[in-house]
SELUMMI-510253 format. One record per residue: residue in one letter; z, y negated, x of N, C-alpha, C, O, CB in turn; residue number from 1. Coordinates in steps of 0.1 Angstrom, whole numbers. Each point is the difference from the previous one (the first is absolute). Glycine has a CB too. Layout:
   type     n.Z     n.Y     n.X    ca.Z    ca.Y    ca.X     c.Z     c.Y     c.X     o.Z     o.Y     o.X    cb.Z    cb.Y    cb.X   seq
      A       Z       Y       X       Z       Y       X       Z       Y       X       Z       Y       X       Z       Y       X   NUM
...
//
This chain:
   type     n.Z     n.Y     n.X    ca.Z    ca.Y    ca.X     c.Z     c.Y     c.X     o.Z     o.Y     o.X    cb.Z    cb.Y    cb.X   seq
      M     136      40      46      14      -1       5       4      14       6       9       6      -5      -4     -24     -12     1
      R     -13      23      27       3      13       5      12       0       9       5      11       3     -30      -6      -5     2
      D      29     -16       7      11      -1       9      13       6      -6       2       0     -12     -13     -20      24     3
      A      20      24      -3      14       4      -4       9      -5      11      -2       4      11      -6      16     -26     4
      A      18     -27      11      10      -6      10      12      10       2       4       6     -10     -12     -30       4     5
      H      13      24      18      12       8       3      12      -6      -6      10       7      -2     -20       1      23     6
      S      10     -21     -24      11      -7      -7      -6      -6     -13     -12      -4       0      24       0      22     7
      R      -3       3     -31      -4      -6     -13       0     -15       0       9      -6      -4       0      27      -8     8
      T     -20     -26      18      -2     -15       0      -6      -5     -13      -2       8      -9      -2      -6      34     9
      V       2     -15     -26      -6      -6     -12     -13       7      -2      -4       3     -11      16     -25      15    10
      C     -20      23       6     -13       6      -1       0      14      -5      -8       4      -9       0     -18      27    11
      E      18      22     -13       1      14      -5       4       1     -14      -5       8      -7      11      -2      30    12
      V       3     -15     -28       4       0     -14     -12      -4      -8      -2       6     -11      25     -12      17    13
      L     -32      -3      -2     -12      -4      -7      -9      12      -1      -7       3     -10       9     -27      17    14
      R      -3      32       4      -9      12       0       5      10     -10      -8       7      -6       3     -11      30    15
      E      18       5     -25       6      10      -9      -3      -4     -15      -3       8      -8      21      -3      25    16
      I     -18     -18     -19      -4      -5     -14     -15       3      -2      -4       4     -11      22     -22      12    17
      N     -26      16      10     -14       4      -1      -2      14      -4      -9       4      -7       4     -22      24    18
      D      13      27     -11       0      14      -2       1       3     -15      -7       9      -6      16      -4      29    19
      I       0     -12     -29       3       3     -15     -12      -4      -8      -3       6     -10      27     -11      14    20
      H     -31      -6       1     -11      -5      -8     -14       5       3     -10      -6      -3      24     -14       1    21
      Q     -14      32       9     -13       6       3      -7       4     -14       7       6      -8       1       2      31    22
      G     -20     -11     -25      -7       3     -12     -12      -9      -3      -3      -8       8      25      16     -17    23
      D     -28      -5      -2     -13      -7      -3       1     -11     -11     -10      -6      -3      -1      27      10    24
      T      23     -23     -13       1      -9     -11      -1     -15       6       3      -2      12      10      19     -26    25
      Q     -16     -26       5      -2     -14       4      13      -6       6      -1      -6      10     -16       3     -28    26
      I      28       6      12      13      -5       5       3       5      14       6      -6       9       2       4     -32    27
      D     -11      15      25       2       6      13      -8      -7      11       5      -3      11       0      25     -22    28
      I     -18     -24       8      -9      -7      10       5     -14       3       1      -3      12     -20      17     -21    29
      S      23     -21      -1       4     -14       2      14       0       8       2      -8       9     -14       1     -30    30
      T      21      16      17      13       1       7      -2       3      14       6      -6       9       5      13     -30    31
      R     -20       3      24      -2       4      14      -6     -11       8       3      -2      12      -6      26     -19    32
      A      -6     -32       1      -6     -11       7      11     -10       4       0      -5      12     -22       8     -24    33
      M      31      -6       3      11      -9       3      10       5      11       5      -7       8      -7      -2     -32    34
      L       4      22      23       9       7      10      -6      -1      14       7      -3      10       1      18     -28    35
      R     -21     -13      19      -7      -1      13       1     -14       5       3      -2      12     -19      20     -18    36
      E      15     -28      -3       1     -14       4      14      -3       5       2      -7      10     -19       1     -26    37
      A      28      12       9      14      -2       4       2       6      13       8      -6       9      -1       6     -33    38
      V     -12      12      27       2       7      13      -6      -9      11       6      -2      11      -6      25     -22    39
      D     -12     -28       9      -6      -8      10       8     -13       3       1      -4      11     -24      13     -19    40
      M      28     -15      -3       9     -12       2      12       3       8       5      -7       8     -14      -2     -30    41
      A      15      21      18      13       4       7      -3       3      15       9      -4       9       0      13     -30    42
      K     -20      -3      24      -3       2      14      -3     -13       8       5      -1      11     -15      23     -18    43
      R       4     -31       1      -3     -13       6      14      -7       3       2      -6      10     -25       4     -21    44
      M      31       2       1      13      -6       1       8       7      12       7      -7       7      -7       0     -32    45
      D       0      20      25       7       8      10      -5      -4      14       8      -2      10      -5      21     -26    46
      R     -17     -20      18      -5      -4      13       4     -14       4       4      -2      12     -23      16     -17    47
      R      20     -23      -4       4     -14       3      14      -1       4       4      -6       9     -21      -2     -25    48
      L      26      16       8      14      -1       3       3       7      14       9      -5       7      -4       6     -31    49
      K     -13       9      28       2       6      13      -4      -9      11       5       1      11      -9      21     -21    50
      E      -4     -32       7      -3     -10      10      12      -8       4       1      -5      12     -25       4     -20    51
      Y      33      -1      -1      12      -8       2      12       9       5       8      -5       8     -16     -11     -26    52
      N       8      28      13      11       9       4      -4      14       0      -3       6     -11      19     -22       1    53
      Q     -17      22      22      -6      13       1       8      11      -8      -6       9      -4      -2     -16      27    54
      E      21       5     -24       8      10      -7       5      -5     -14      11       3      -4      -4       5      27    55
      W     -15     -17     -29       5      -6     -12       4       9     -11      10      -2      -8     -24     -17      14    56
      D       8      31      -7       2       9     -11       8      12       4       0      10      -7     -21     -18      -4    57
      K      26       8      23       8      12       5      11       3     -10       8      -8      -4     -14       3      28    58
      D       7      18     -27      11       6      -8       0      -5     -15      10       1      -7       4      -1      28    59
      W     -25      -5     -25      -1      -4     -14      -4      11      -9       5       0     -12     -12     -22      20    60
      W       0      32      -3      -6      10      -9       7      13       1       5       4      11     -27     -16     -10    61
      E      21      20     -12       6      14       0     -11       9       5     -12      -3      -1      28      -2     -17    62
      N     -12      17      23      -9      10       5      -8       6     -11       5       1     -11      10       4      30    63
      N     -28      -2     -16      -9       6     -10      -2      15       4      -8       3       8      -3     -25     -14    64
      P      19      31       1       0      14       4     -13       7      -4      -3      11       4      27     -10      -5    65
      N     -32      -7      -9     -12       7      -5     -13      -6       6     -10       2      -6      23       2     -16    66
      V     -12     -10      33     -12      -6       6     -11       9       1     -12      -3      -3      27     -13      15    67
      N     -13      28      -7     -11      10       3      -6       5     -13     -12       1      -1      23       6      22    68
      D      -3      -5     -31      -5       4     -13      -8     -11      -7     -10       2      -6      29      13       3    69
      D     -14     -27       5      -7     -12      -5     -14      -2       5     -10      -2      -7      32      -9       4    70
      I     -23      12      16     -13      -2       7     -10      11      -4     -12      -2      -1      23     -10      20    71
      E      -6      25     -20      -8      11      -4      -6      -2     -14     -12       2      -3      25      13      18    72
      R      -4     -19     -24      -4      -3     -14     -10     -11      -1     -10       0      -8      32       9       0    73
      R     -20     -20      16      -8     -12      -1     -14       2       7      -9      -8      -2      30      -5       2    74
      M     -22      24       8     -13       3       5      -9       9      -9     -11       4       3      22      -5      20    75
      A      -5       3     -35      -8       8     -10     -11      -8      -5      -3     -11       4      24      24     -11    76
      V     -29      -8      -3     -12      -6      -5       1     -14      -3      -8      -8       3       1      30     -11    77
      D      18     -26       0       1     -13      -5       3     -10      11       0     -12      -3       8      21     -18    78
      Y      -6      -5      34       2      -9      11     -10       1      10       2      -4      12      22       6     -17    79
      L     -36       2       2     -11       2      10      -4     -14       6      -3      -1      12      -5      21     -24    80
      A       8     -30       4      -4     -13       4       9      -6      11      12       2      -1     -22      -6     -21    81
      M       5      -3      32       8      -6      10       8     -11      -5      -5      -7      -9     -12      14      26    82
      D      29      -9     -12       8     -12      -4      -7     -13       3      -8      -1      10      29      15      -6    83
      D     -19     -24     -12      -7     -13       2       3      -6      13      -9      -7       6      11       4     -30    84
      D      10       5      30       3      -7      12      -6       7      12       1      -4      12      20      -3     -22    85
      T     -29      18       8      -7       6      11     -15      -4       0      -7       3       9      22      17     -10    86
      I     -19     -28      -9     -14      -5      -1      -2     -11      11       8      -9       1      -9      15     -26    87
      P     -10      -4      32      -3     -11      11      -1     -14      -6      -5      -1     -12      -7      19      25    88
      E      17     -27      -6       0     -14      -5     -14      -5      -3      -2      -8     -10      22       4      23    89
      A     -30       8      -6     -14      -4      -3      -4       5     -13      -7      -8      -7       2       9      31    90
      I       9      10     -29      -3       5     -13       7      -7     -11      -5      -3     -10       1      25      20    91
      R      17     -26      -7       7      -8     -10      -6     -13      -2       1      -6     -11      20      17      19    92
      R     -28     -17       2      -6     -13      -2     -13      -1      -7      -5     -11      -3      17       6      24    93
      I     -18      16     -24     -13       0      -6       2      -6     -15       8       5      -7     -16      15      21    94
      P       0     -30     -17       1      -6     -14      -3      11     -10      -9       8       1       2     -30       8    95
      S      16      22     -19      -1      11     -10      -1      -6     -14       6     -10      -4       8      24      19    96
      M     -21      -6     -24       0      -3     -14       5      12      -8      -4       3     -11     -16     -19      14    97
      G      29      24       4       6      11      -7       1      12       9       9       8      -2     -19     -16     -18    98
      G       2      10      30       0      12       9      13       1       8       6      11       1     -30     -13       0    99
      R      29      -9       4      13       0       8      11       2     -10      10       7       4     -20     -21      14   100
      E      10       8     -30      11       1      -9       3      14      -4      11       4      -2     -17     -26      -6   101
      I      -5      31       7       2      14      -4      -3       9      12      -3      12      -1      -2     -17     -23   102
      G       6      -1      36      -3       7      12       7      14       2      -6       9       4       1     -31       6   103
      R      18      22     -13       7      13       1      -6      11      -8      -1      11       5      22     -24      -1   104
      Y     -26      10     -16      -5      10      -8     -14       4       5      -4      12       0      17     -21     -20   105
      L     -21      -1      24     -14       3       5       2       9      13      -8      10       1      -1     -32     -10   106
      R      18      19      17       2       9      12       4      14      -4      -5      10       6      12     -30       7   107
      E       2      21     -22       5      13      -4     -11       9      -6      -2      11       3      24     -21      -7   108
      W     -30       4      -5     -11       7      -7     -11       4      11      -5      11       0       9     -23     -22   109
      A      -7       3      31     -10       2      11       5      12       9      -8       8       4       1     -32      -5   110
      A      20      24       4       6      10       8      -1      14      -6       0      10       7      15     -27       3   111
      R     -16      18     -23       0      13      -7     -14       5       0      -2      12      -2      21     -19     -12   112
      A     -30      -1      16     -13       5       0      -2      11      10       4      -1      11     -12     -21     -18   113
      Q       0      33       3      -1      11       8     -13       0       8      -9      -8      -3      22      21     -13   114
      K     -14      -5      27     -12       1       8     -12       3      -9       0       9      -9      13      -2      29   115
      G     -24     -14     -18     -12       2      -8      -1      -9     -12     -10      -1      -7      10      24      14   116
      Q      11     -30     -10       0     -10     -11      -2     -14       5       0      -2      12      15      17     -25   117
      A     -18     -24       4      -2     -14       4       8      -9      -9       5       3     -10     -28       3      18   118
      I      23     -19      -3       7     -11      -8     -11     -10      -2      -7      -4      10      30       9       0   119
      V     -24     -10     -22      -9     -11      -3       7     -12      -5       9       0      -8     -26      17       2   120
      E      13     -29      12       5     -13      -4     -11      -9      -4      -9      -2       8      29       5       8   121
      L     -20      -8     -28     -10      -9      -5       6     -14       0       8      -3      -8     -20      21      -6   122
      G       7     -26      24       6     -13       1      10      -1      11      12       4      -2     -17      -8     -22   123
      S       2      -1      36       9       0      11       5     -14       3      11      -1       6     -23      21       3   124
      W       4     -30     -12       2     -14       4       3      -1      15      -9       2       8      18      -7     -31   125
      L       3       2      27       3      -1      15       7      12       5       5       0      12      -4     -25     -15   126
      G       1      36      -5       5      12       6      14       3      -2       5      10       7     -23     -12       8   127
      A      26      -5     -23      14       3      -1       3      14      -6       8       7       6      -4     -32      -9   128
      G     -11      28      -7       1      14      -6      -6      10       9       5      11       1      -5     -21     -24   129
      T     -12       7      29      -7       9       9       9       4      11       0      12       4     -22     -23     -10   130
      A      29       2      12       9       3      11      11       9      -4       4       9       7      -9     -31       3   131
      Q      11      20     -22      10       9      -5      -5      14      -2       7      10       3       4     -30     -15   132
      L     -23      21       6      -5      14      -1      -3       6      13       2      12       2     -13     -19     -24   133
      A       6      -1      32      -3       5      13      13       5       7       0      10       7     -20     -25      -6   134
      L      31       7      -3      13       4       5       4      14      -5       5       8       8       2     -32      -6   135
      G      -9      26     -15       3      13      -5      -8      12       5       6      10       4       0     -22     -24   136
      V     -19      10      22      -8      11       5       3       2      15      -1      11       5     -17     -15     -23   137
      A      21      -7      25       3       1      14      13       8       2       1       8       9     -12     -30      -4   138
      Q      20      21     -14      13       7       0      -3      15      -2       7       8       6       6     -28     -14   139
      S     -21      23      -2      -3      14      -3      -7       8      11       2      12       1      -2     -19     -25   140
      K      -8       0      31      -8       6      11      -9      12      -5      -2      10       7      20     -17       9   141
      R     -24       5     -28      -8      10      -5     -15      -3       1      -9       7      -6      27      -1      -9   142
      G     -21     -18      21     -14      -4       1      -6      -5     -13     -12      -1      -1      10      18      18   143
      V      10     -22     -26      -5      -5     -12      -5     -14       2       6      -8       9      11      21     -22   144
      V     -28     -17       7      -6     -13       2       2      -9     -13      -2       5     -11     -15       6      27   145
      V      20     -24     -14       0      -9     -10     -13      -7      -1      -5      -6       9      30       2      -6   146
      H     -32       5     -15     -13      -6      -2       2     -13      -7       3       0     -12     -15      23      11   147
      A      10     -34       7       2     -13      -5     -13      -6      -5      -9      -3       9      29      -1       6   148
      F     -22       2     -28     -12      -6      -5       2     -15      -4      10      -3      -7     -17      26      -1   149
      D      -1     -32      13       2     -14      -3     -13      -7       3      -8       5       9      33      -3      -5   150
      R     -27     -14     -10     -11      -8       5       2      -5      14      -9      -2       8       5      -5     -31   151
      F      17       6      27       4      -5      13      -9     -12       4      -5      -2      11      11      25      -4   152
      K      -7     -32     -17      -7     -13       2       8     -11      -7       3       2     -12     -25      10      14   153
      A      27     -22       5       9     -10      -5      -7      -9     -11     -10      -5       3      22       6      19   154
      N      -5      -2     -33      -4     -10     -10      10     -11       0      10       0       7     -22      18     -22   155
      Q       9     -28       6       8     -12       1      15       3      -4       9      -6       7     -29      -8     -13   156
      S      22      22      -4      14       3      -4       7       7      11      12      -3       3     -19       5     -26   157
      E       1       8      30       6       7      11       2      -9      12      10       2       7     -20      19     -16   158
      I       2     -30      11       1      -9      11      13      -9      -2       8      -1      10     -33       0      -7   159
      Q      27      -3     -15      12      -8      -3      13       8       2       9      -5       5     -23      -9     -20   160
      K      13      26      10      12       9       1       3       3      14      12       0       4     -17      10     -26   161
      A      -5      -7      30       2       3      14       5     -12       8       9       1       8     -27      16      -9   162
      A      14     -29      -3       4     -12       7      15      -3      -2       6      -5       9     -29      -4     -12   163
      T      28      13      -8      15      -2      -3       8       8      10      12      -2       2     -17      -3     -26   164
      H      -1      16      30       7       8      10      -5      -3      14       4       7       9      -2      11     -26   165
      G      -9     -29      19      -4      -4      13     -12       7       6      -3       0      12      26      -5      -9   166
      I     -30      12     -12     -12       7       4     -13      -7      -4      -1      -3     -12      14      25      11   167
      V     -21     -25      10     -12      -9      -2     -13       9      -1      -3       7      10      14     -27       1   168
      V     -17      20     -22     -13       7      -2      -9     -10      -7       4      -8      -7       6      31       6   169
      K     -23     -21       3     -10      -9      -6      -8       8     -11      -1      12       0      -1     -25      21   170
      A      -3       6     -31      -7       6     -11     -11       8       5      -8      -4       8      14     -15     -23   171
      G      -7      31      10     -11      10       4       3       8      13      -8       9       3      -7     -25     -14   172
      D      26      12      18       3       8      12       3      14      -3       7       3     -10       1     -24      21   173
      S     -13      31      -3       5      13      -1      14       1       5       4      -5      11     -28      14      -8   174
      T      32      -2     -10      15       1       4       3      14       5      12       3       2      -7     -20     -19   175
      V     -14      26      19       3      14       5       7      -1      13      11       7       1     -31       2     -13   176
      D      15     -16      22       7      -1      13      13      -7      -1       9       4       7     -31      -4       4   177
      L      23     -10     -20      13      -6      -2      10      10      -5      12       0       5     -23     -22     -10   178
      V       8      30      -5       9      10      -6       4      10      11      11       4       1     -21      -8     -24   179
      R       0       9      30       3       9      11      10      -5       9       9       7       4     -32       2      -5   180
      G      22     -22       5       9      -6       9      14      -1      -6      10       2       7     -29     -14       4   181
      L      20       8     -24      12      -2      -6       8      13      -2      13       0       2     -23     -20     -14   182
      I       4      31       9       7      12      -2       3       7      13       6      11       0     -17      -9     -22   183
      T       6      -7      33       2       5      14     -10      11       3      -3       8      -9      27     -15       8   184
      P     -29       8      13     -10      10       4       5      14      -2      -8       9      -4       0     -24      20   185
      S      21      18     -14       5      14      -1      -1       5     -15      -2      11      -2      18     -15      22   186
      L     -13      -5     -29      -1       3     -15     -15       0      -4      -3       8      -9      26     -17       5   187
      A     -31       0       9     -14      -1      -4      -7      14       3     -11       2      -6      11     -27      10   188
      E       5      32       5      -6      13       3       0      10     -11      -8       9      -1      15     -12      24   189
      H       2       0     -33       2       9     -11      -8      -5     -13       2       5     -10      21       2      19   190
      V     -30     -18      -7      -7      -6     -11     -15       0       2      -5      -3      11      25     -12     -15   191
      A     -27      18      -7     -15      -1       0      -3     -12      -9       4       0     -12      -8      25      16   192
      F      -2     -35       1      -3     -13      -7     -14       1      -7     -10       3       7      25     -16       9   193
      H     -16      11     -29     -12       1      -7      -3     -14      -6       6      -4     -10      -3      29       4   194
      Q     -12     -33      12      -2     -14      -3     -12       0     -10     -10       5       2      18     -13      20   195
      G      -5       1     -34     -11      -1     -10       6      -2     -14      13       1      -1     -28      13      15   196
      E       7     -16     -24       4      -1     -13       5      13      -6      -5      11       3     -11     -30      -6   197
      I      27      19      -5       6      12      -6     -11       7      -9       0      12       0      23     -23       1   198
      M     -31       3      -7     -10       6      -9     -11       8       8      -7       8      -6      10     -27     -10   199
      K      -3      18      29      -9       8       8       7      10       8      -6       7       8      -9     -27      -7   200
      A      28      22      -3       8      10       7      -5      14      -3      -3       3     -11      23     -19      11   201
      K     -20      24      10      -3      14      -1      11       9       6       8      -5       9     -33       0      -9   202
      W      26      17      -4      11       9       5      -6      13       4     -10       5      -6      27     -16      -8   203
      N     -11      18      24      -6      12       6       6      13      -7      -4      11       4       1     -23      17   204
      G      11      10     -31       5      12      -7      13       6       6       5      10      -6     -28      -5       0   205
      Q      28     -11      16      13       5       6      11      -2     -10       1     -10      -6      -9       5      30   206
      P      17      15     -25      12      -1      -9       8     -12       3       3      -3      12      -3      28     -15   207
      I       4     -33      -7       7     -12       2      15       2      -5       3       4     -11     -24     -18       7   208
      A      30      12      14      14       2      -3       7     -13      -5       9       1      -9      -8      16      27   209
      V      -6     -28     -14       6     -13      -4     -12     -10      -3      -9      -1       8      31       5       6   210
      Y     -21     -10     -25     -11      -9      -5       7     -14      -3       7       0     -10     -22      19       1   211
      V      12     -29      16       6     -13      -2     -11     -10      -4      -9      -3       8      27       8       9   212
      D     -17     -10     -29     -10      -9      -6       6     -14      -1       8      -3      -8     -19      22      -4   213
      D       6     -28      21       5     -14       0     -12      -9      -2       1     -12       4      19      18      11   214
      A     -31      -1     -20     -12      -8      -1      -7       0     -14      -7      -9      -3       4      14      27   215
      C       6       6     -31      -8       2     -12       8      -3     -13       5       9      -6     -19       8      18   216
      K      15     -29     -16       8      -4     -11      -8       2     -13       6       2     -11       6     -19      25   217
      R     -25      15     -14      -8      -1     -12      -8      13      -3      -1       9       9       0     -33      -6   218
      E      -4      26     -15      -6      12      -4     -11       5       9       1      12       4       5     -19     -27   219
      K     -16      -1      26     -11       5       7       4       6      14      -4      11       3     -11     -28     -15   220
      E      22       9      19       4       5      14      10      11      -1       0      10       8      -4     -33       0   221
      F      13      23     -18      11      10      -1      -6      13      -3       3      10       7      13     -27     -14   222
      L     -25      18      -3      -6      13      -3     -10       5      10      -1      12       3       4     -18     -27   223
      H     -10      -3      31      -9       4      11       8       6      11      -4      11       5     -12     -29     -11   224
      A      27      12       9       9       6      11       5      14      -4       0       9       8       6     -33      -1   225
      L      -2      25     -19       5      13      -5     -11      11       0       3      11       4      15     -23     -18   226
      R     -30       8      10     -11       9       0      -4       4      14      -5      11       2      -3     -20     -24   227
      T      10       0      32      -3       3      14      10       9       6      -4       9       7      -8     -31      -6   228
      F      25      18      -2      10       7       7       8      10      -9       6      10       6      -4     -30       8   229
      G      -2      19     -27       8       9      -9      -3      14       2       9       9       0      -9     -27     -16   230
      P     -13      22      17      -3      14       2       7       7      12       0      12       1     -22     -17     -12   231
      S      27      -3      20       7       5      12      15       0      -1       7       3       9     -27     -10       4   232
      F      25       2     -25      14       1      -2       5      14      -1      -7       9      -4       6     -31      -8   233
      I      13      25      17       5      13       0      10       2     -12      10      -7      -1     -12       7      27   234
      P      -2       9     -35       9       2     -12      14       2       3       4       8      10     -23       2     -21   235
      N      28     -17       4      14       1       1       6      -5      14      11       3       3     -12      16     -19   236
      E      -8     -26      23       5      -4      13      -4     -15       4       9      -7       5     -11      31       1   237
      T     -10     -28      -8      -4     -13       4       9     -12      -5       2      -1     -12     -26      10      13   238
      V      29     -17       8       8     -12      -4     -10     -11      -2      -8      -3       9      28      11       4   239
      I     -19     -15     -24      -9     -11      -4       8     -13      -1       9      -1      -8     -25      17      -4   240
      V      14     -25      21       8     -13       1     -10     -11      -5     -10      -3       6      25      11      13   241
      L     -11     -13     -31      -8     -11      -5       7     -13       2      10      -3      -7     -20      18     -11   242
      M       6     -23      28       7     -12       4       0     -11     -10       8      -9       1     -14      15      22   243
      D      -4      -6     -32      -1     -11     -10       2       5     -14      -5      -7      -9     -11      -5      25   244
      F      24      22     -18       1       6     -13       6     -10     -10      -4      -1     -12       7      23      23   245
      W       7     -31      -6       6     -10      -9      -5     -14       2       6      -9      -4      14      24       4   246
      Y     -31     -16       8      -5     -13       3      -4      -8     -12       1     -13       0     -10      22      21   247
      F       4      -3     -32      -4      -7     -12      11      -8      -6      -3     -10      -7     -13      28       3   248
      E      29     -15       7      11      -8      -5      -1     -14       5       6      -9      -7       8      30       5   249
      R     -20     -24      13      -1     -13       5     -10      -9      -8       2     -12      -1       5      21      24   250
      Y     -17      -2     -28     -11      -7      -7      -2       7     -13     -11       7      -2       0     -14      24   251
      P      20       6     -32      -1       8     -12     -13      -4      -8      -4       8      -9      29      -7       9   252
      E     -30     -12       2     -12      -4      -8     -13       7       5     -10       0      -7      21     -22       3   253
      D     -10      28      16     -12       7       6       1      15      -4       7       7       7      -9     -24      12   254
      R      -5      20     -30       1      14      -4      -6      10      10       4      12       0      -5     -20     -24   255
      G      -8       4      32      -6       9       9       9       5      11      -2      11       5     -18     -23      -9   256
      L      31       5       6      10       4      10       9      12      -5       7       6       7      -8     -29       3   257
      R       0      25     -23       8      11      -6      -7      13       0       7      10      -2       3     -27     -13   258
      F     -22      18      19      -8      12      -1       7      12       8       2      10      -6     -23     -24       3   259
      Q      24      11      15       6      11       9      13       5      -7       2      12      -1     -11     -22      22   260
      H      18       1     -25      12       4      -7      -2       8     -13       6      11      -1       5     -31      11   261
      D     -20      15     -18      -2       7     -13      -7      13       2       2       9      -8      -4     -32      -3   262
      W      -8      24      20      -7      12       2       9      11       5      -1      12      -4     -19     -25       9   263
      M      29      10       4       9      10       5      10       5     -11       3      12      -1      -4     -22      24   264
      K       5       1     -31       9       3     -11      -8       9     -10       6      10      -5       7     -31       7   265
      K     -25      18      -5      -8       8      -9      -3      14       5       0      10      -8     -11     -31       1   266
      N      10      23      20      -3      13       6      12       6       7      -1       7      10     -22     -15      -7   267
      I      35       5      -8      13       4       7       1      15       0       8       5       8       2     -26     -15   268
      N     -17      29      -1       1      14       0      -7       6      13       2      12       3      -2     -12     -28   269
      H      -7      -9      32      -6       5      13       8      -4      12      -3       4      11     -19      -6     -22   270
      F      32      -6       8       9      -6      11      14       1      -4       4       0     -11     -23     -15      18   271
      E      28      15       3      14      -2      -2       4     -13       6      -2      -3      12       6      28     -11   272
      H       3     -33      -9       4     -13       4      14       2       7      10       1      -7     -22     -14     -12   273
      T      11      13      32      12       4       8      10     -11       3      12       2       2     -26      16       8   274
      Q       9     -30     -10       8     -12       4      -4     -12      -8     -12      -2      -3      16      11      26   275
      G       6     -17     -27      -3     -12      -8      -5     -11      10      -7       3      10      24       3     -27   276
      R     -14     -18      14      -4     -11       9       7       1      13      12       1       1     -16     -16     -21   277
      M      -4      15      31       6       0      13       6     -13       4      -5     -11      -4     -12      28      11   278
      P      28     -17       0       7     -13       3      -8     -11       6      -6       3      10      27      11      -8   279
      G     -20     -26      -8      -7     -11       6     -15       0      -1      -7      -8       7      26       7       8   280
      T     -25       9     -23     -14       1      -1      -5       2     -15       8       0      -9      -9      10      33   281
      S     -12      -9     -25      -6       4     -13      -4      14      -1      -8       4      -8       0     -27       5   282
      A      13      31      13      -5      14       2       8      10      -8      11      -2      -4     -18      -5      26   283
      T       0      18     -25       7      12      -6      -7      13       6      -9      -1       7      14     -12     -28   284
      V       1      24      18      -4      13       6      -2      11     -10       8       2      -9       4      -9      30   285
      F     -23      14     -19      -3      12      -9      -3      12      10      -2      -2      11      -7     -13     -30   286
      R      11      27      13      -5      12       7     -11       6      -9       2       2     -12      21       2      22   287
      Y     -34      -1      -3     -11       6      -7       3      15      -4       6       7       8     -22     -22       5   288
      L      14      18     -26       3      13      -5     -13       9      -1      -1      11       5      20     -21     -17   289
      R     -29       5       4     -11       9      -4     -11      -8      -6       2     -11      -4      14      31       1   290
      G     -28     -13       2     -11      -6      -8      -8     -11       7       3      -3      11      11       9     -31   291
      K     -24     -10      12      -9     -11       6      -2     -11     -11     -11      -2      -5      -1      19      20   292
      P      23     -24     -17      -1     -11     -11      -9     -11       4      -4      -8      -9      27      14       3   293
      W     -27      -7      18      -9     -11       5     -15       4      -3      -9      -9       2      26       2      16   294
      A     -20      19     -21     -14       4      -2      -6      -8     -11       6      -3     -11      -1      26      18   295
      E     -18     -27      -5      -7      -8     -10      -2       8     -13      -3      12       1      -8     -25      17   296
      V      13       7     -29      -3       6     -13     -15       0      -2      -6     -11       0      29       4     -10   297
      K     -29      18       7     -14       1      -2      -3       1     -15     -12       1      -3       8      10      26   298
//
């Protein structure tokens, strides 16, 4: 919500409420998500009313004398992410299992990555989260690359999920070109696609600013991924987004789905739990602090 209105409209009042709720606590995240939704609804209502009467809201609002101060403050670090209503419609339409829901945060973290650093995403599916990360690095213009690791091969479950969004893929089809097209060519330029099994993934040692894991729910894959990419985490800096941190709650009888959650809690002295459950998802966020808790015990 980087905008600032010259008059105190409904949208501007909602932005002011959003200003109050800047922060990392669960209630702040949830409140801000609802405020963004309310702003979007108000804008759509405004557009529709103007179709009927060009001057429908004339003289309704009081002057906002602090507009310049507001916009300067909102361009600070906590407002790096682009507003939702500036996102291309093609990106909005990409089927999502969490990436679009937390898109504002993915864009913000990606925009903060510095030259020479990288972003790693494990599990891209059809590219909803990949596109959000690419939007962030495109905004920063620092030449940061999003490395998307995925099988990029449709299985039956993914076929059914894609079909509900009108996207037709066949079992075994490679989806790399499909994802490139969905996230648009201009954003695909910021993405390196790594097709293959996560257990065979390798890394070049480049420092990782943002690490998004949407593929490794269970012990074997989760620890392999950490041993592969963890050595490139930046102490006190790397943002770790675990998209399935609370997924075990859906299937409490499956103890294997608890491993990621329990392991992070056990090793919390190596990480800072910066955000609780992200709105509308099973995701949570940590910041890497120190150490190598993923190292094999010999």
